[in-house]
N, C-alpha and C positions, 0 to 999 in steps of 0.2 A: 140176290142183291149183294154187291160188294160194299166195302167200307172206305170212306174217305176220311183220313185222319188229320186233325188239326193240332192237337196239343196233348200234353200229359200233365196231370196233377197228382198229388197224393190222394189216395182213397179217402183218407180222413177229412179232406177238404171238399169232398163231393157235395156236402150239404149246402154249401154256399151257392151251388149251381142248380138247385131245385127249380123246376119250371122255367127252363132257360128261355123258351119262346124265341129262339134265334133261327134265322134261315141261313143255310150254308150253300154249298155248290148246287146248282140247278134248282135252287129254291127249296131244297129238302130241309126238313127240321133237323136241328142240331141236338144231339143227345150226349149223355155221359155214361160210359160203360166201365164197370169195375173189373180190373184184373189185379187183384190184391198183390202188393200193397199200393197199387197205382189205380188211377182212373183215366180213361181215354176220352177226349172230346172228339166226336165223329158225327158224320151223317151218312145215310145210305146213298148208294149211287149205282147206276146201271152202266157207267162209263168205266173203262179200264185205264184211261189216261186223259190228261187235261193239258190243253195248250196253255202256255204261259202268256195269255192275253191280259190286257190291263184289267178287264172286268173280272176275270178269274183270280188274278193276283189280289185285287182289292177285296174280293169276297173272302178269300183265305185270311187275309190280314184283319179284316173287319171282325170275323168270328173270334179270332184270338184276342183282339183288343177288347171286345165286349166281354169276353171271359175275364180278362184282366180287371176290368171295371167292377166285376161282381166279387172278386176275391179281395179280402183285406190284405194289402201288400205287406203288412208286418207279420202276416201268418203264412201267406202262400203267393207264389208267382207261377203261372203256367210255363211249362217247358214247350216252346213252339217246335212243331215238326215242319220239315221242308215241304214246300208247295208240291202238290201233285202226288202225294203219297196215298196210293190206293192198294188195299189188300183184300184177299178173298174172304177171309173169315178171322175170328178171334184166335183160333189156334195158331195161325201164322204170326199174328202180333205177339202172342205169348212166346212162341218158339224162336222167333227171329229178332225180337226187340227186348221183351221183358227178361227172358232167361239169360241171354248172353250179356246184356248191358244193365242189369238191375242195379248193381253197385254204383255204376257211373251215373245212372239216372237219379238215384237218391242223393248222391253227392251234389249234382248240379241243382236239384230242387232246393237243397239246403242252402247252397251258396247264393241263390237268387232271392231268397226271402229278404224283403225290405229294400230291394234294389229295382232300378229300372234302367233301360237303355235310352239314351238320347243321341241324336245325330246332328252333326254340323256339316253343312256343305257351303262352300264359298265359290262364287262365280265372278268373273270380271269380263270386260270387253278388252281384248288384247290390244286393239288399235288405240283405244283411249288411254290404256295404261302406257303404251309406248310414247304417245304424245306427252303424257305427264312426266315420264322419265326423262325425255329429252329436255323438258323445261326445268327439271330439278336436279339432273345429274350433270355436274360440271364437265366431265370428260365427254359425254355425249353432246352437250351443248357446244363445246369447243369443236368437236368433230363436225357438227352440222354447220357451224360458222365457216370452218375452213373449206368445206366442200360446196358452199352455197354458190350457185351459178356456174359450177364447174362440170364438165362432161367427165363422168367417172370411167376409169379403166375397169376391166373385169376384176383385177385384183383389189381395187379400191371398193368396188361394189360388194365383193365377197367379204372384205374386212369389215365394212360398216354393218353388213347383215349379221355377221358373227358377233359383233359388239352389241347390237340390239338384242339378239337372241340371248346372249350371256346376261345382259342387264335384266331381261324379263325373268330368266331363271333365278337370278339372285333376288329379285323382288318377290318372286313366289316363295322362295325359301324364307325370306324375312317374314312374310305374312304368316306362313304356316308355323314357323318357330315362335312367333309372337303369340299366336292363338294357343299353341300347345303349352307354352310357358305359363299361361294363366289357367288353362283348363285341366291340365294333367294333375295338379295337386288336389283337384276336386273329385277325382274319379278313382275307382278301384282298378279298373282295367281299361285298355284302350286298343282299338283296332282301326287301322287306316285302310280304307277301301280304294278301289280303282277309280280313276277319273273317268266319268261317264260321257262327258261332252268336251269339245275343244275349249269351251269357256269355263270349265270347272277347274278351279285352282286347288281345291282341297275337299276331301270327303272322309269324314271320320265318325266313329261311333264310340261312345263312352258309357261304361257301366258305373252308375253313381248311386249313392244312397237316395232313396225316394224323397226324404225330407230335405235334401240339399238341392232339389231341382230349382227352386226360386233363386238360390244363390248362383247356380250354374247359369240360369237364364240371364240374370243381371250381369254376370261377367261377360257373356256373349254380347249383350247390348253395349257394355263399356268398350269392348274391343271394336265393335262397329263404329262407335264414336271416335275411338282412337285413330281409326283409318278414315275419319271424316265421311263415313257412310259412302265410300267410293265403290264398295262391292255389294253384290246381292248375296245376302246370307239366308240360307234356309235352315231353320232350327226346328227339329222335330223333338218335342219334349215328352212324347209318350208312344213307345213302340215295344213290341215283344223283343226280348233279348236274343234275336237271331245270331248276332255276331259273337255271342259269348256262350254258345251251346255247341259243344263237340263231344262226341262219345269216343272214349279211348278203347 
């Protein structure tokens, strides 16, 4: 049997995970294996690779989040490993992960103690936002009035299209900068992710002190009210710190 790896913790924190009772990939039991001075969260597998399906991704994340719940955040936070990491045996883990990256792993584990990653995603309906802008932007309102009932030339159609596109871009910048202006002072580090859909305006992850999460959540709510709840905001207040883990 091969090994599917989920996360790394310090060996000294392994006692918090006694009798895990968790199911991982393919319904296999999740265990904790010591590779001093670390311990690896894993389950056995007969597969050599996993498709990044929704079910598999959720299983991977669920195991790590359940481990996070077991650990006292002021003492330990698991170091999440990438999805689909399958190895042949523990020698391979030791030789290719623990030995070459031992110092970096220890540094990351120390840095994450007492912290959590939270995520903010903002969505809008572009057509609704354009209609709102035309109502509230004096230049666009004047342009609409001047062109009302007129058959547009190609140049005029292009010009108004560019003006609308520019107005949307400026509006997006305003939204993002307003959010960052309030949220950045509450975090240690920040990572901006790619926009995953056409309606996504913003996608960001923040590494914050665990005990500041209520303040962070309240700030997100105030920002939502500031924009009159015009946008759909997805706030994830508890996730493994994937965006803040990289090995040098």
